[in-house]
N, C-alpha and C positions, 0 to 999 in steps of 0.2 A: 842259304844262311846256315849257320853252325850252332850249335847248341847255347850258347852265350848271345849269341844274336838275339836269337827267339826272347828273352829274358826281357831284351828292352820295348818289346812291343807292348802298345796300351791295352792295359787289361779294366775293365770293368767288374768290378767284385758285386756281386749281387746274389740271391738265393731265389730260384723257382724252380719250378718242377717241370720237366720234360719227358716226351716218350723216345725212349731209343730203341731202334731196329740192326740187330748184329746178325751180317752177312752170314748164310747159313743157319738159321736160329730162326724157328717159327714163328714165335711172340716176340710181342715187343714188351719193353721193360721200363718203369716206371723209375728215371733218376731225377738227383740233383744238380742245378747247374749250380756252380758255386762261382766262375768269373767266367767270362765270356769276352773275347775280341772279335775284329773284323777275320781275322784268321783261325779263330778254336774256339777251345772252350775246356774248363776242368770239370768233370763230373764227379758223380757219388753215385754208388748203390751196390744192389747186392748182385747184381751181374758180372761173372767173371771177363774177360777180355784180356785181349795179347796184343802186344805190339804189334801194327800192321794189317788189322783185323780190320775190314770195311766195313761200315757204319753209317745208319745216316739218322740223323735228332730232328724230332719235331720240336722247335722253338717258337715260343709263343709271340702272336705276329708277326713271324718271320716263315715260316712253315719247313716242311722237311729242308734237313741240309745236309749233303752226303760228307760223309770226311772218313779219315781212317785214325786207329786209337796210334798215338805217338808214343806214350808212353804208359805205364802201370806203376803205382803204388797201394798196396791194400787193397782199399775198397774204392781210389780214385783213380782218375785217369784223365791224360787230356786226348784231345781229338784236335788232328788239322784239317781245316775243312778244306773241301776238293777246289772254291771258290769263293772271296772272299762275302760277309754278309755285312748288314747294318745293324750293328747290337745295340743303338739305341732304341731300335723299334721294339726290343725283349720287355724293355722299362715301361714302353707308353701302355695306358689303358689296353683292355681284351678289344678288339675292334668288333662296333658294331655295324648294323647295315645302318646309311647312313640316312636321315630324313631329308628328302628333298626338299621341304619347306626351309625358308631363308628362317634364319636363327629372331630376327627383328619380328618375326610372323608369331613365329611358336612360342615365346614370351609375351606377345601381347593377348593370345589365347589362353595362357596360364594366365593372365592376370583378370583377363574376362569371366573365367571359370570360379575363380576365387570370388570375383563382385557377385555372382549369380545366387540370388536368394531363390530358395526354392520353395511353393508355397502351395499348401494342401488345399483343395476346395471343396 
């Protein structure tokens, strides 16, 4: 794909925080994710990267994703992912350990607990 074709890829504008690892550096950097698509993202932060640098980004509900820096402008940069992701996952609430109890039982337990009267003897 040439540069003009990349602009036609659907992007999801959003704002979320992520951790960034830069190949060759020891620490993680906290960055803002400004937009996200299946094939890449735009990030912003104080980390200085150059085009072609290999990075890993820890995106909420997606996990660590490897890619390379495609462009840099001031404190913003684009990352092209090595493999496509599902960007909708990043918009979902943070995952929790699922309670295996069926929902109708959990709701009944809440109703019973609300109706329970505590008596002192």
